[in-house]
C-alpha angles and dihedrals in degrees: 000000000000124000126197134178116259117249090257094057125087117259091253093059087106119158114220118216110207123169122221099009113150096346125142117250113284096022113130129193149073119305121205117202105203102203115160117182133176133213136203122221111211090156137041088260115076118252119219121176137224138182120292109225103146111139120233113280126252101262092206089064094053121099121236091253094051116140115253114258114268118262113262112264114239115244111263116260095221124143106246118236117222127245105251129213115190090334096312126099110260093185125027111253091234090060096057115107116221123194132220112246137225124211106257113161127219133181111259118228131156118235115270107268128233110263126205107225092222088060102033113016096164128071120187130184144152124255113256128198097167116126103182094112091062093054093048091049091050093048091054094048092046086057089053098250134107116252115245112258094246089060090062117088104172095204091057091050090051095044092048086085128065118232131205099245116153115268120238120268118255114277091012127109114311091254138033123220128228120193125188138162129202138160116276113252094214098042122042092198098056140065134213124230116201121200113191129185125190129187126202120256111216123202111283091241091056093058119099121260113279122226102196129185116193108210104196128190108222097169124132092264089066092061097110134096092248092052125042098009091049089044092056092050090048092055090047087060092051091052090061090063099051125107125231092256093053120099134208131203126179128212118182126193135193123129085348133007129241145163111262096177129019116220105300130185114254087236089073092069095151092057093049092048091048089055091050091050092055091064118105132173122250142115133036126305122268093177095154093057090046090056090052094053094043093052091046090052092046093051093047091052098050120120133182112284095011131119117232120201137168114213110202114200114188148114087245096244098142108171108149130067119357103359106157111122092225092051093048095047091046090053092049090046091055092048095055089071087071090063095249112128129203129220122184129213115192124207138185141008134255102053101021111152102209091163091063093043092054092047094050095047094046093049094040094059091242140101136263126223133172115224112205097154145011088257090061091044089055093049094051101036103031112022093037101027093126092054091043097051110024124062117205100172126029132200094011112188129180127202127183122192113196122214108235090206090063107024126050102187141344145186130206112230107230126329090113092142090045098054117135133193116252092249092052090070096076095032107099090194091068112091121229140169127305126221123213133213110291095008124145120205122196128189125181129200124190111207141170119230112237091240092061120094096204127035130112098340138031118255115261121237095226100032113132129225111288112258118261118260115262112260088235095061111042114175095012115140096179144340123240123208124183126189123193140159130224104242110270095022126106101205121077130224125222131227120187131187133164121233109225140183088249088073092062128096123210097235136027090236089061092060117102120267094253091055092049094047093049088050090054091052091048091051090049091053092051093049091051088051092053106283095263094154106021094062112184093358104127137209088250088059091050092051093048091049093049092049092052091051099039093111122178095332096181094176093047096234095127093049088050089053091054088054090053091053089054090049090052090060091067101027118125124237119248119254124235119259117254115272 
């Protein structure tokens, strides 16, 4: 059964199909959570909303000029829709709990379509190592509600986890590739192609000196325990990883922006911590001016052989000075030519501007993460500090050309906001994603072999016989091309590798644990977005698959994912905003 919004409904009136949610023991079947929601669009960027659950702020931490707390939003007066089981209400409509919503904003992008290889044989996209979508999804589920579809970017869920791909050989390309093919667990007619990249992680002492500028939002909107106080503790963790030759500067911005700490050696930890402790929330948000000052400070502190990076920590609520997303991203894009990169750490719920955060990180040659707990701060700023701070490959682009003699159709799972035109691949002027030290990057394609009648698309009445495979490429399903630049260089290098039948396993169970776990995460993302491609594959199936592929999991991230899948089974839908 497939459900779609009617033409009169907004694009985000998605209907999530979740199996087992809220059913009594022993009940079997497919549950449909009918959860329409609407969004307003006061800006060029789409606005999608999520639940407001931020606790009241610690008033002792607020500055005297802090903005008053917003008036509580009235509960929406929408008529609840019932949960439906095989066409009959499973829960009375009056018993459904609907939540008031905040005004979080997420970039809007339609799911990648299914492409027929005879029409569109080439797929091109930029590498992505951002993980913010995973944190946003987790925060929603921990609050007992389902994340809105626009908050889910499947590639960021998949790439939240590290995978055991082989590292590159010394003096080789900065990353090694791993290609594998296995049957799809939710569609007997299709196959999954996994593309894995792995960069080397040098010893911390071998990394170049870091010139860091913390750009910290201290506006009134940050006056909440999950924002500025959490932010301070997150940066305390980062300080524990720095080397003596590293430096830290701090720029804060609210109604106006200013330098709180000039570049200071990491050995003067007490001085840096004291500057952090002086920060209090209050005023409106002059984020654009803060960016100007932070970049100026970063450029002034650069030395030969060092790495200079601005780390922006904010909820993204820029409302003073130059605030237009296009203006801000254009500014960041111009600044990256100086060699200063920008990473973004998002905090809080209720007015979180994920759309702006993504735009700034992508155009600033950095990465974006969402910090919802100290555990996540430790993952991003301690466990993965090399990948967060040090770039080893710039403008990484991937292009897959499918062989029409072997593949009928395909779809790329995720990467909608990272799509590139075919001609962008060889154009070194076109920006793409950067990969840090120790990063793994995973991309999944679902495809239908040419010999299969079913699959992702229906057969065409007038479609001709697929062309024969070229004699020069027997057994090739596709051809992978990767372009990347060594940081600081302007000309890209090319890696090419055929995708062959020899890379396939006969059964999904025969695939390695990393492949199977990434597949479980991909299925979870599709179900959260409405289950368009996973069909009758249920959350129980996702949890079982993830458990079977959990592996060693020394950090516990995979076990935590399984817990989130279980939470999704009982999470509530979001309510629509008042008209």
